[in-house]
mmJSON file of the N, C-alpha and C atoms, coordinates in Angstrom:
{"data_MODEL":{"atom_site":{
"group_PDB":["ATOM","ATOM","ATOM","ATOM","ATOM","ATOM","ATOM","ATOM","ATOM","ATOM","ATOM","ATOM","ATOM","ATOM","ATOM","ATOM","ATOM","ATOM","ATOM","ATOM","ATOM","ATOM","ATOM","ATOM","ATOM","ATOM","ATOM","ATOM","ATOM","ATOM","ATOM","ATOM","ATOM","ATOM","ATOM","ATOM","ATOM","ATOM","ATOM","ATOM","ATOM","ATOM","ATOM","ATOM","ATOM","ATOM","ATOM","ATOM","ATOM","ATOM","ATOM","ATOM","ATOM","ATOM","ATOM","ATOM","ATOM","ATOM","ATOM","ATOM","ATOM","ATOM","ATOM","ATOM","ATOM","ATOM","ATOM","ATOM","ATOM","ATOM","ATOM","ATOM","ATOM","ATOM","ATOM","ATOM","ATOM","ATOM","ATOM","ATOM","ATOM","ATOM","ATOM","ATOM","ATOM","ATOM","ATOM","ATOM","ATOM","ATOM","ATOM","ATOM","ATOM","ATOM","ATOM","ATOM","ATOM","ATOM","ATOM","ATOM","ATOM","ATOM","ATOM","ATOM","ATOM","ATOM","ATOM","ATOM","ATOM","ATOM","ATOM","ATOM","ATOM","ATOM","ATOM","ATOM","ATOM","ATOM","ATOM","ATOM","ATOM","ATOM","ATOM","ATOM","ATOM","ATOM","ATOM","ATOM","ATOM","ATOM","ATOM","ATOM","ATOM","ATOM","ATOM","ATOM","ATOM","ATOM","ATOM","ATOM","ATOM","ATOM","ATOM","ATOM","ATOM","ATOM","ATOM","ATOM","ATOM","ATOM","ATOM","ATOM","ATOM","ATOM","ATOM","ATOM","ATOM","ATOM","ATOM","ATOM","ATOM","ATOM","ATOM","ATOM","ATOM","ATOM","ATOM","ATOM","ATOM","ATOM","ATOM","ATOM","ATOM","ATOM","ATOM","ATOM","ATOM","ATOM","ATOM","ATOM","ATOM","ATOM","ATOM","ATOM","ATOM","ATOM","ATOM","ATOM","ATOM","ATOM","ATOM","ATOM","ATOM","ATOM","ATOM","ATOM","ATOM","ATOM","ATOM","ATOM","ATOM","ATOM","ATOM","ATOM","ATOM","ATOM","ATOM","ATOM","ATOM","ATOM","ATOM","ATOM","ATOM","ATOM","ATOM","ATOM","ATOM","ATOM","ATOM","ATOM","ATOM","ATOM","ATOM","ATOM","ATOM","ATOM","ATOM","ATOM"],
"id":[1,2,3,4,5,6,7,8,9,10,11,12,13,14,15,16,17,18,19,20,21,22,23,24,25,26,27,28,29,30,31,32,33,34,35,36,37,38,39,40,41,42,43,44,45,46,47,48,49,50,51,52,53,54,55,56,57,58,59,60,61,62,63,64,65,66,67,68,69,70,71,72,73,74,75,76,77,78,79,80,81,82,83,84,85,86,87,88,89,90,91,92,93,94,95,96,97,98,99,100,101,102,103,104,105,106,107,108,109,110,111,112,113,114,115,116,117,118,119,120,121,122,123,124,125,126,127,128,129,130,131,132,133,134,135,136,137,138,139,140,141,142,143,144,145,146,147,148,149,150,151,152,153,154,155,156,157,158,159,160,161,162,163,164,165,166,167,168,169,170,171,172,173,174,175,176,177,178,179,180,181,182,183,184,185,186,187,188,189,190,191,192,193,194,195,196,197,198,199,200,201,202,203,204,205,206,207,208,209,210,211,212,213,214,215,216,217,218,219,220,221,222,223,224,225,226,227,228],
"type_symbol":["N","C","C","N","C","C","N","C","C","N","C","C","N","C","C","N","C","C","N","C","C","N","C","C","N","C","C","N","C","C","N","C","C","N","C","C","N","C","C","N","C","C","N","C","C","N","C","C","N","C","C","N","C","C","N","C","C","N","C","C","N","C","C","N","C","C","N","C","C","N","C","C","N","C","C","N","C","C","N","C","C","N","C","C","N","C","C","N","C","C","N","C","C","N","C","C","N","C","C","N","C","C","N","C","C","N","C","C","N","C","C","N","C","C","N","C","C","N","C","C","N","C","C","N","C","C","N","C","C","N","C","C","N","C","C","N","C","C","N","C","C","N","C","C","N","C","C","N","C","C","N","C","C","N","C","C","N","C","C","N","C","C","N","C","C","N","C","C","N","C","C","N","C","C","N","C","C","N","C","C","N","C","C","N","C","C","N","C","C","N","C","C","N","C","C","N","C","C","N","C","C","N","C","C","N","C","C","N","C","C","N","C","C","N","C","C","N","C","C","N","C","C","N","C","C","N","C","C"],
"label_atom_id":["N","CA","C","N","CA","C","N","CA","C","N","CA","C","N","CA","C","N","CA","C","N","CA","C","N","CA","C","N","CA","C","N","CA","C","N","CA","C","N","CA","C","N","CA","C","N","CA","C","N","CA","C","N","CA","C","N","CA","C","N","CA","C","N","CA","C","N","CA","C","N","CA","C","N","CA","C","N","CA","C","N","CA","C","N","CA","C","N","CA","C","N","CA","C","N","CA","C","N","CA","C","N","CA","C","N","CA","C","N","CA","C","N","CA","C","N","CA","C","N","CA","C","N","CA","C","N","CA","C","N","CA","C","N","CA","C","N","CA","C","N","CA","C","N","CA","C","N","CA","C","N","CA","C","N","CA","C","N","CA","C","N","CA","C","N","CA","C","N","CA","C","N","CA","C","N","CA","C","N","CA","C","N","CA","C","N","CA","C","N","CA","C","N","CA","C","N","CA","C","N","CA","C","N","CA","C","N","CA","C","N","CA","C","N","CA","C","N","CA","C","N","CA","C","N","CA","C","N","CA","C","N","CA","C","N","CA","C","N","CA","C","N","CA","C","N","CA","C","N","CA","C","N","CA","C","N","CA","C","N","CA","C","N","CA","C"],
"label_alt_id":[null,null,null,null,null,null,null,null,null,null,null,null,null,null,null,null,null,null,null,null,null,null,null,null,null,null,null,null,null,null,null,null,null,null,null,null,null,null,null,null,null,null,null,null,null,null,null,null,null,null,null,null,null,null,null,null,null,null,null,null,null,null,null,null,null,null,null,null,null,null,null,null,null,null,null,null,null,null,null,null,null,null,null,null,null,null,null,null,null,null,null,null,null,null,null,null,null,null,null,null,null,null,null,null,null,null,null,null,null,null,null,null,null,null,null,null,null,null,null,null,null,null,null,null,null,null,null,null,null,null,null,null,null,null,null,null,null,null,null,null,null,null,null,null,null,null,null,null,null,null,null,null,null,null,null,null,null,null,null,null,null,null,null,null,null,null,null,null,null,null,null,null,null,null,null,null,null,null,null,null,null,null,null,null,null,null,null,null,null,null,null,null,null,null,null,null,null,null,null,null,null,null,null,null,null,null,null,null,null,null,null,null,null,null,null,null,null,null,null,null,null,null,null,null,null,null,null,null],
"label_comp_id":["MET","MET","MET","LEU","LEU","LEU","LEU","LEU","LEU","GLN","GLN","GLN","ILE","ILE","ILE","LEU","LEU","LEU","ALA","ALA","ALA","LEU","LEU","LEU","TRP","TRP","TRP","GLY","GLY","GLY","CYS","CYS","CYS","MET","MET","MET","PRO","PRO","PRO","GLU","GLU","GLU","ILE","ILE","ILE","ALA","ALA","ALA","ARG","ARG","ARG","ASP","ASP","ASP","CYS","CYS","CYS","VAL","VAL","VAL","ASP","ASP","ASP","MET","MET","MET","THR","THR","THR","ASN","ASN","ASN","ALA","ALA","ALA","SER","SER","SER","SER","SER","SER","THR","THR","THR","TYR","TYR","TYR","LEU","LEU","LEU","SER","SER","SER","ILE","ILE","ILE","ALA","ALA","ALA","LEU","LEU","LEU","GLY","GLY","GLY","ALA","ALA","ALA","ILE","ILE","ILE","ALA","ALA","ALA","GLY","GLY","GLY","ALA","ALA","ALA","VAL","VAL","VAL","ILE","ILE","ILE","SER","SER","SER","TRP","TRP","TRP","TRP","TRP","TRP","ILE","ILE","ILE","TYR","TYR","TYR","ASN","ASN","ASN","MET","MET","MET","ARG","ARG","ARG","LYS","LYS","LYS","LYS","LYS","LYS","THR","THR","THR","SER","SER","SER","VAL","VAL","VAL","LYS","LYS","LYS","GLN","GLN","GLN","ASP","ASP","ASP","GLU","GLU","GLU","THR","THR","THR","LEU","LEU","LEU","ARG","ARG","ARG","ARG","ARG","ARG","ILE","ILE","ILE","SER","SER","SER","GLU","GLU","GLU","LEU","LEU","LEU","GLU","GLU","GLU","GLU","GLU","GLU","ASN","ASN","ASN","TYR","TYR","TYR","ASP","ASP","ASP","LYS","LYS","LYS","VAL","VAL","VAL","LEU","LEU","LEU","LYS","LYS","LYS"],
"label_asym_id":["A","A","A","A","A","A","A","A","A","A","A","A","A","A","A","A","A","A","A","A","A","A","A","A","A","A","A","A","A","A","A","A","A","A","A","A","A","A","A","A","A","A","A","A","A","A","A","A","A","A","A","A","A","A","A","A","A","A","A","A","A","A","A","A","A","A","A","A","A","A","A","A","A","A","A","A","A","A","A","A","A","A","A","A","A","A","A","A","A","A","A","A","A","A","A","A","A","A","A","A","A","A","A","A","A","A","A","A","A","A","A","A","A","A","A","A","A","A","A","A","A","A","A","A","A","A","A","A","A","A","A","A","A","A","A","A","A","A","A","A","A","A","A","A","A","A","A","A","A","A","A","A","A","A","A","A","A","A","A","A","A","A","A","A","A","A","A","A","A","A","A","A","A","A","A","A","A","A","A","A","A","A","A","A","A","A","A","A","A","A","A","A","A","A","A","A","A","A","A","A","A","A","A","A","A","A","A","A","A","A","A","A","A","A","A","A","A","A","A","A","A","A","A","A","A","A","A","A"],
"label_entity_id":["1","1","1","1","1","1","1","1","1","1","1","1","1","1","1","1","1","1","1","1","1","1","1","1","1","1","1","1","1","1","1","1","1","1","1","1","1","1","1","1","1","1","1","1","1","1","1","1","1","1","1","1","1","1","1","1","1","1","1","1","1","1","1","1","1","1","1","1","1","1","1","1","1","1","1","1","1","1","1","1","1","1","1","1","1","1","1","1","1","1","1","1","1","1","1","1","1","1","1","1","1","1","1","1","1","1","1","1","1","1","1","1","1","1","1","1","1","1","1","1","1","1","1","1","1","1","1","1","1","1","1","1","1","1","1","1","1","1","1","1","1","1","1","1","1","1","1","1","1","1","1","1","1","1","1","1","1","1","1","1","1","1","1","1","1","1","1","1","1","1","1","1","1","1","1","1","1","1","1","1","1","1","1","1","1","1","1","1","1","1","1","1","1","1","1","1","1","1","1","1","1","1","1","1","1","1","1","1","1","1","1","1","1","1","1","1","1","1","1","1","1","1","1","1","1","1","1","1"],
"label_seq_id":[1,1,1,2,2,2,3,3,3,4,4,4,5,5,5,6,6,6,7,7,7,8,8,8,9,9,9,10,10,10,11,11,11,12,12,12,13,13,13,14,14,14,15,15,15,16,16,16,17,17,17,18,18,18,19,19,19,20,20,20,21,21,21,22,22,22,23,23,23,24,24,24,25,25,25,26,26,26,27,27,27,28,28,28,29,29,29,30,30,30,31,31,31,32,32,32,33,33,33,34,34,34,35,35,35,36,36,36,37,37,37,38,38,38,39,39,39,40,40,40,41,41,41,42,42,42,43,43,43,44,44,44,45,45,45,46,46,46,47,47,47,48,48,48,49,49,49,50,50,50,51,51,51,52,52,52,53,53,53,54,54,54,55,55,55,56,56,56,57,57,57,58,58,58,59,59,59,60,60,60,61,61,61,62,62,62,63,63,63,64,64,64,65,65,65,66,66,66,67,67,67,68,68,68,69,69,69,70,70,70,71,71,71,72,72,72,73,73,73,74,74,74,75,75,75,76,76,76],
"pdbx_PDB_ins_code":[null,null,null,null,null,null,null,null,null,null,null,null,null,null,null,null,null,null,null,null,null,null,null,null,null,null,null,null,null,null,null,null,null,null,null,null,null,null,null,null,null,null,null,null,null,null,null,null,null,null,null,null,null,null,null,null,null,null,null,null,null,null,null,null,null,null,null,null,null,null,null,null,null,null,null,null,null,null,null,null,null,null,null,null,null,null,null,null,null,null,null,null,null,null,null,null,null,null,null,null,null,null,null,null,null,null,null,null,null,null,null,null,null,null,null,null,null,null,null,null,null,null,null,null,null,null,null,null,null,null,null,null,null,null,null,null,null,null,null,null,null,null,null,null,null,null,null,null,null,null,null,null,null,null,null,null,null,null,null,null,null,null,null,null,null,null,null,null,null,null,null,null,null,null,null,null,null,null,null,null,null,null,null,null,null,null,null,null,null,null,null,null,null,null,null,null,null,null,null,null,null,null,null,null,null,null,null,null,null,null,null,null,null,null,null,null,null,null,null,null,null,null,null,null,null,null,null,null],
"Cartn_x":[-34.767,-34.642,-34.413,-33.646,-33.228,-34.43,-35.294,-36.363,-37.483,-37.631,-38.632,-38.374,-36.922,-36.507,-36.939,-36.571,-36.651,-38.104,-39.01,-40.407,-41.123,-40.468,-41.203,-41.072,-40.109,-39.746,-40.455,-41.18,-42.055,-41.616,-42.317,-42.138,-40.848,-40.022,-38.817,-38.777,-39.006,-39.083,-37.851,-36.721,-35.385,-35.321,-36.243,-36.178,-37.444,-38.596,-39.994,-40.373,-40.887,-41.144,-42.767,-43.658,-44.799,-45.113,-43.87,-43.9,-43.959,-44.556,-44.656,-43.913,-43.691,-43.159,-42.072,-41.017,-39.832,-40.327,-40.322,-40.702,-39.551,-39.83,-38.931,-37.926,-38.362,-37.302,-36.483,-36.917,-36.234,-35.218,-35.626,-34.663,-33.678,-33.958,-33.032,-31.897,-32.348,-31.412,-30.324,-31.038,-30.329,-29.135,-29.635,-28.608,-27.516,-27.962,-26.832,-25.805,-26.331,-25.349,-24.529,-25.113,-24.193,-23.208,-23.889,-22.837,-21.688,-21.986,-20.968,-20.006,-20.347,-19.448,-18.683,-19.299,-18.562,-17.578,-17.899,-17.049,-15.788,-16.135,-15.054,-14.023,-14.499,-13.673,-12.818,-13.353,-12.612,-11.733,-12.057,-11.077,-9.962,-10.042,-9.08,-8.18,-8.773,-8.017,-7.041,-7.576,-6.593,-5.637,-5.939,-4.948,-4.013,-4.287,-3.257,-2.37,-2.893,-2.201,-1.187,-1.723,-0.722,0.355,0.009,0.986,2.085,1.678,2.721,3.702,2.994,3.71,4.929,4.262,5.122,6.34,6.0,7.19,8.184,7.861,8.732,9.552,8.761,9.55,10.484,10.354,11.268,12.401,12.208,13.359,14.144,13.486,14.498,15.255,14.596,15.44,16.484,16.166,17.268,18.377,18.057,19.124,19.831,19.299,20.042,20.808,20.494,21.301,22.434,22.248,23.605,24.463,23.904,24.791,25.5,25.035,25.391,26.587,26.518,27.68,28.817,28.455,29.484,30.142,29.518,30.271,31.12,30.586,31.517,32.622,32.63,33.822,34.715,34.323,35.097,35.651,35.154,35.593,36.78,36.528,37.661,38.85],
"Cartn_y":[-46.595,-47.834,-48.322,-47.519,-47.717,-47.562,-46.432,-46.223,-47.158,-47.735,-48.756,-49.971,-50.427,-51.673,-51.4,-50.247,-49.729,-49.586,-49.332,-49.074,-50.515,-51.567,-52.94,-53.128,-52.497,-52.861,-52.02,-51.011,-50.134,-48.586,-47.705,-46.368,-46.022,-45.248,-44.83,-43.358,-42.539,-41.107,-40.416,-41.271,-40.474,-40.243,-41.124,-40.898,-40.406,-40.839,-40.188,-39.084,-38.25,-36.999,-37.189,-38.157,-38.24,-39.256,-39.645,-40.66,-39.744,-40.171,-39.579,-40.202,-41.534,-42.291,-43.163,-43.361,-44.305,-45.64,-46.565,-47.947,-48.703,-49.892,-50.958,-51.138,-51.166,-51.553,-50.431,-49.175,-47.928,-47.823,-48.22,-48.222,-49.228,-50.562,-51.505,-50.901,-50.367,-49.974,-48.981,-48.029,-46.763,-47.57,-48.53,-49.249,-49.853,-50.579,-51.228,-50.329,-49.331,-48.269,-47.671,-47.318,-46.758,-47.845,-49.043,-50.133,-50.367,-50.199,-50.393,-49.353,-48.028,-47.068,-46.979,-47.352,-47.493,-48.629,-49.744,-50.957,-50.566,-49.829,-49.425,-48.485,-47.441,-46.567,-47.325,-48.271,-49.057,-49.813,-50.506,-51.389,-50.633,-49.371,-48.491,-48.227,-47.814,-47.339,-48.368,-49.497,-50.747,-51.069,-51.127,-51.233,-50.234,-48.853,-47.738,-48.172,-48.323,-48.8,-49.939,-50.823,-52.038,-51.761,-50.927,-50.363,-49.675,-48.754,-47.961,-48.703,-49.735,-50.678,-51.433,-52.053,-52.762,-52.013,-50.819,-50.0,-49.76,-49.452,-49.225,-50.648,-51.712,-52.934,-53.286,-52.987,-53.022,-52.196,-51.017,-50.027,-50.561,-51.091,-51.635,-52.675,-53.525,-54.586,-54.44,-53.485,-52.982,-52.195,-51.54,-50.928,-52.008,-53.051,-54.092,-54.783,-55.011,-55.552,-54.753,-53.474,-52.544,-52.658,-52.65,-52.827,-54.105,-55.082,-56.447,-56.583,-55.899,-55.925,-54.945,-53.774,-53.024,-53.801,-54.564,-55.292,-56.385,-57.042,-58.026,-57.337,-56.297,-55.588,-55.149,-54.76,-54.402,-55.62,-56.632,-57.953,-58.637,-58.457,-58.998,-58.068],
"Cartn_z":[-0.9,-0.727,0.805,1.419,2.871,3.685,3.359,4.233,3.943,2.911,2.617,3.476,3.505,4.292,5.752,6.376,7.625,8.025,7.016,7.326,7.602,7.169,7.465,9.065,9.628,11.139,11.961,11.436,12.357,12.275,13.014,12.992,13.488,12.813,13.356,13.388,14.332,14.528,14.009,14.252,13.797,12.159,11.536,10.018,9.533,10.027,9.534,10.438,9.963,10.943,11.636,10.93,11.329,12.663,13.121,14.261,15.548,16.48,17.763,18.871,18.738,19.825,19.379,20.067,19.495,19.72,18.776,18.926,19.227,19.526,19.936,18.851,17.738,16.623,16.548,16.686,16.477,17.515,18.82,20.063,19.923,19.385,18.961,18.037,16.989,15.955,16.55,17.374,17.97,18.936,19.734,20.639,19.976,18.906,18.03,17.511,16.929,16.428,17.404,18.583,19.64,20.226,20.314,20.841,19.93,18.612,17.638,17.512,17.829,17.9,19.054,20.3,21.538,21.524,20.905,20.626,19.817,18.679,17.816,18.433,19.309,19.869,20.983,21.619,22.783,22.226,21.048,20.172,19.581,19.265,18.616,19.775,20.826,22.031,22.572,22.565,23.177,22.033,20.672,19.661,19.757,19.982,20.015,21.224,22.323,23.588,23.463,22.954,22.597,21.509,20.302,19.516,20.217,21.062,21.574,22.553,23.292,24.053,23.207,22.108,21.276,20.598,20.146,19.82,21.006,22.081,23.299,23.603,23.559,23.588,22.61,21.37,20.086,20.397,20.66,21.049,22.285,23.274,24.491,24.105,23.231,22.654,21.787,20.895,19.986,20.824,21.935,22.806,23.533,24.052,24.786,23.687,22.478,21.519,21.394,21.179,21.062,22.136,23.423,24.568,24.453,24.116,24.248,23.159,22.024,21.089,21.524,22.277,22.872,23.864,24.841,25.724,25.243,24.089,23.513,22.743,22.325,21.897,23.027,24.139,25.287,25.636,25.895,26.451,25.558,24.021,23.199,23.223],
"occupancy":[1.0,1.0,1.0,1.0,1.0,1.0,1.0,1.0,1.0,1.0,1.0,1.0,1.0,1.0,1.0,1.0,1.0,1.0,1.0,1.0,1.0,1.0,1.0,1.0,1.0,1.0,1.0,1.0,1.0,1.0,1.0,1.0,1.0,1.0,1.0,1.0,1.0,1.0,1.0,1.0,1.0,1.0,1.0,1.0,1.0,1.0,1.0,1.0,1.0,1.0,1.0,1.0,1.0,1.0,1.0,1.0,1.0,1.0,1.0,1.0,1.0,1.0,1.0,1.0,1.0,1.0,1.0,1.0,1.0,1.0,1.0,1.0,1.0,1.0,1.0,1.0,1.0,1.0,1.0,1.0,1.0,1.0,1.0,1.0,1.0,1.0,1.0,1.0,1.0,1.0,1.0,1.0,1.0,1.0,1.0,1.0,1.0,1.0,1.0,1.0,1.0,1.0,1.0,1.0,1.0,1.0,1.0,1.0,1.0,1.0,1.0,1.0,1.0,1.0,1.0,1.0,1.0,1.0,1.0,1.0,1.0,1.0,1.0,1.0,1.0,1.0,1.0,1.0,1.0,1.0,1.0,1.0,1.0,1.0,1.0,1.0,1.0,1.0,1.0,1.0,1.0,1.0,1.0,1.0,1.0,1.0,1.0,1.0,1.0,1.0,1.0,1.0,1.0,1.0,1.0,1.0,1.0,1.0,1.0,1.0,1.0,1.0,1.0,1.0,1.0,1.0,1.0,1.0,1.0,1.0,1.0,1.0,1.0,1.0,1.0,1.0,1.0,1.0,1.0,1.0,1.0,1.0,1.0,1.0,1.0,1.0,1.0,1.0,1.0,1.0,1.0,1.0,1.0,1.0,1.0,1.0,1.0,1.0,1.0,1.0,1.0,1.0,1.0,1.0,1.0,1.0,1.0,1.0,1.0,1.0,1.0,1.0,1.0,1.0,1.0,1.0,1.0,1.0,1.0,1.0,1.0,1.0,1.0,1.0,1.0,1.0,1.0,1.0],
"B_iso_or_equiv":[0.0,0.0,0.0,0.0,0.0,0.0,0.0,0.0,0.0,0.0,0.0,0.0,0.0,0.0,0.0,0.0,0.0,0.0,0.0,0.0,0.0,0.0,0.0,0.0,0.0,0.0,0.0,0.0,0.0,0.0,0.0,0.0,0.0,0.0,0.0,0.0,0.0,0.0,0.0,0.0,0.0,0.0,0.0,0.0,0.0,0.0,0.0,0.0,0.0,0.0,0.0,0.0,0.0,0.0,0.0,0.0,0.0,0.0,0.0,0.0,0.0,0.0,0.0,0.0,0.0,0.0,0.0,0.0,0.0,0.0,0.0,0.0,0.0,0.0,0.0,0.0,0.0,0.0,0.0,0.0,0.0,0.0,0.0,0.0,0.0,0.0,0.0,0.0,0.0,0.0,0.0,0.0,0.0,0.0,0.0,0.0,0.0,0.0,0.0,0.0,0.0,0.0,0.0,0.0,0.0,0.0,0.0,0.0,0.0,0.0,0.0,0.0,0.0,0.0,0.0,0.0,0.0,0.0,0.0,0.0,0.0,0.0,0.0,0.0,0.0,0.0,0.0,0.0,0.0,0.0,0.0,0.0,0.0,0.0,0.0,0.0,0.0,0.0,0.0,0.0,0.0,0.0,0.0,0.0,0.0,0.0,0.0,0.0,0.0,0.0,0.0,0.0,0.0,0.0,0.0,0.0,0.0,0.0,0.0,0.0,0.0,0.0,0.0,0.0,0.0,0.0,0.0,0.0,0.0,0.0,0.0,0.0,0.0,0.0,0.0,0.0,0.0,0.0,0.0,0.0,0.0,0.0,0.0,0.0,0.0,0.0,0.0,0.0,0.0,0.0,0.0,0.0,0.0,0.0,0.0,0.0,0.0,0.0,0.0,0.0,0.0,0.0,0.0,0.0,0.0,0.0,0.0,0.0,0.0,0.0,0.0,0.0,0.0,0.0,0.0,0.0,0.0,0.0,0.0,0.0,0.0,0.0,0.0,0.0,0.0,0.0,0.0,0.0],
"pdbx_formal_charge":[null,null,null,null,null,null,null,null,null,null,null,null,null,null,null,null,null,null,null,null,null,null,null,null,null,null,null,null,null,null,null,null,null,null,null,null,null,null,null,null,null,null,null,null,null,null,null,null,null,null,null,null,null,null,null,null,null,null,null,null,null,null,null,null,null,null,null,null,null,null,null,null,null,null,null,null,null,null,null,null,null,null,null,null,null,null,null,null,null,null,null,null,null,null,null,null,null,null,null,null,null,null,null,null,null,null,null,null,null,null,null,null,null,null,null,null,null,null,null,null,null,null,null,null,null,null,null,null,null,null,null,null,null,null,null,null,null,null,null,null,null,null,null,null,null,null,null,null,null,null,null,null,null,null,null,null,null,null,null,null,null,null,null,null,null,null,null,null,null,null,null,null,null,null,null,null,null,null,null,null,null,null,null,null,null,null,null,null,null,null,null,null,null,null,null,null,null,null,null,null,null,null,null,null,null,null,null,null,null,null,null,null,null,null,null,null,null,null,null,null,null,null,null,null,null,null,null,null],
"auth_seq_id":[1,1,1,2,2,2,3,3,3,4,4,4,5,5,5,6,6,6,7,7,7,8,8,8,9,9,9,10,10,10,11,11,11,12,12,12,13,13,13,14,14,14,15,15,15,16,16,16,17,17,17,18,18,18,19,19,19,20,20,20,21,21,21,22,22,22,23,23,23,24,24,24,25,25,25,26,26,26,27,27,27,28,28,28,29,29,29,30,30,30,31,31,31,32,32,32,33,33,33,34,34,34,35,35,35,36,36,36,37,37,37,38,38,38,39,39,39,40,40,40,41,41,41,42,42,42,43,43,43,44,44,44,45,45,45,46,46,46,47,47,47,48,48,48,49,49,49,50,50,50,51,51,51,52,52,52,53,53,53,54,54,54,55,55,55,56,56,56,57,57,57,58,58,58,59,59,59,60,60,60,61,61,61,62,62,62,63,63,63,64,64,64,65,65,65,66,66,66,67,67,67,68,68,68,69,69,69,70,70,70,71,71,71,72,72,72,73,73,73,74,74,74,75,75,75,76,76,76],
"auth_comp_id":["MET","MET","MET","LEU","LEU","LEU","LEU","LEU","LEU","GLN","GLN","GLN","ILE","ILE","ILE","LEU","LEU","LEU","ALA","ALA","ALA","LEU","LEU","LEU","TRP","TRP","TRP","GLY","GLY","GLY","CYS","CYS","CYS","MET","MET","MET","PRO","PRO","PRO","GLU","GLU","GLU","ILE","ILE","ILE","ALA","ALA","ALA","ARG","ARG","ARG","ASP","ASP","ASP","CYS","CYS","CYS","VAL","VAL","VAL","ASP","ASP","ASP","MET","MET","MET","THR","THR","THR","ASN","ASN","ASN","ALA","ALA","ALA","SER","SER","SER","SER","SER","SER","THR","THR","THR","TYR","TYR","TYR","LEU","LEU","LEU","SER","SER","SER","ILE","ILE","ILE","ALA","ALA","ALA","LEU","LEU","LEU","GLY","GLY","GLY","ALA","ALA","ALA","ILE","ILE","ILE","ALA","ALA","ALA","GLY","GLY","GLY","ALA","ALA","ALA","VAL","VAL","VAL","ILE","ILE","ILE","SER","SER","SER","TRP","TRP","TRP","TRP","TRP","TRP","ILE","ILE","ILE","TYR","TYR","TYR","ASN","ASN","ASN","MET","MET","MET","ARG","ARG","ARG","LYS","LYS","LYS","LYS","LYS","LYS","THR","THR","THR","SER","SER","SER","VAL","VAL","VAL","LYS","LYS","LYS","GLN","GLN","GLN","ASP","ASP","ASP","GLU","GLU","GLU","THR","THR","THR","LEU","LEU","LEU","ARG","ARG","ARG","ARG","ARG","ARG","ILE","ILE","ILE","SER","SER","SER","GLU","GLU","GLU","LEU","LEU","LEU","GLU","GLU","GLU","GLU","GLU","GLU","ASN","ASN","ASN","TYR","TYR","TYR","ASP","ASP","ASP","LYS","LYS","LYS","VAL","VAL","VAL","LEU","LEU","LEU","LYS","LYS","LYS"],
"auth_asym_id":["A","A","A","A","A","A","A","A","A","A","A","A","A","A","A","A","A","A","A","A","A","A","A","A","A","A","A","A","A","A","A","A","A","A","A","A","A","A","A","A","A","A","A","A","A","A","A","A","A","A","A","A","A","A","A","A","A","A","A","A","A","A","A","A","A","A","A","A","A","A","A","A","A","A","A","A","A","A","A","A","A","A","A","A","A","A","A","A","A","A","A","A","A","A","A","A","A","A","A","A","A","A","A","A","A","A","A","A","A","A","A","A","A","A","A","A","A","A","A","A","A","A","A","A","A","A","A","A","A","A","A","A","A","A","A","A","A","A","A","A","A","A","A","A","A","A","A","A","A","A","A","A","A","A","A","A","A","A","A","A","A","A","A","A","A","A","A","A","A","A","A","A","A","A","A","A","A","A","A","A","A","A","A","A","A","A","A","A","A","A","A","A","A","A","A","A","A","A","A","A","A","A","A","A","A","A","A","A","A","A","A","A","A","A","A","A","A","A","A","A","A","A","A","A","A","A","A","A"],
"auth_atom_id":["N","CA","C","N","CA","C","N","CA","C","N","CA","C","N","CA","C","N","CA","C","N","CA","C","N","CA","C","N","CA","C","N","CA","C","N","CA","C","N","CA","C","N","CA","C","N","CA","C","N","CA","C","N","CA","C","N","CA","C","N","CA","C","N","CA","C","N","CA","C","N","CA","C","N","CA","C","N","CA","C","N","CA","C","N","CA","C","N","CA","C","N","CA","C","N","CA","C","N","CA","C","N","CA","C","N","CA","C","N","CA","C","N","CA","C","N","CA","C","N","CA","C","N","CA","C","N","CA","C","N","CA","C","N","CA","C","N","CA","C","N","CA","C","N","CA","C","N","CA","C","N","CA","C","N","CA","C","N","CA","C","N","CA","C","N","CA","C","N","CA","C","N","CA","C","N","CA","C","N","CA","C","N","CA","C","N","CA","C","N","CA","C","N","CA","C","N","CA","C","N","CA","C","N","CA","C","N","CA","C","N","CA","C","N","CA","C","N","CA","C","N","CA","C","N","CA","C","N","CA","C","N","CA","C","N","CA","C","N","CA","C","N","CA","C","N","CA","C","N","CA","C","N","CA","C","N","CA","C","N","CA","C","N","CA","C"],
"pdbx_PDB_model_num":[1,1,1,1,1,1,1,1,1,1,1,1,1,1,1,1,1,1,1,1,1,1,1,1,1,1,1,1,1,1,1,1,1,1,1,1,1,1,1,1,1,1,1,1,1,1,1,1,1,1,1,1,1,1,1,1,1,1,1,1,1,1,1,1,1,1,1,1,1,1,1,1,1,1,1,1,1,1,1,1,1,1,1,1,1,1,1,1,1,1,1,1,1,1,1,1,1,1,1,1,1,1,1,1,1,1,1,1,1,1,1,1,1,1,1,1,1,1,1,1,1,1,1,1,1,1,1,1,1,1,1,1,1,1,1,1,1,1,1,1,1,1,1,1,1,1,1,1,1,1,1,1,1,1,1,1,1,1,1,1,1,1,1,1,1,1,1,1,1,1,1,1,1,1,1,1,1,1,1,1,1,1,1,1,1,1,1,1,1,1,1,1,1,1,1,1,1,1,1,1,1,1,1,1,1,1,1,1,1,1,1,1,1,1,1,1,1,1,1,1,1,1,1,1,1,1,1,1]
}}}
């Protein structure tokens, strides 16, 4: 089914063995796939960095809160 749909767009040597040269449609599909993969990797990397930063910030805020409670006890 997928091959029939892709056959409408031209010869795709990645799928069909009787093709000699990469067509514009095939090149476009390949570029879209590689762009999607690169975008997903970059998005995951940014998300992971932001998550680590958020965890560190939460830990710092928790520690500040504990210190503040300790100082209040000392002042009382």
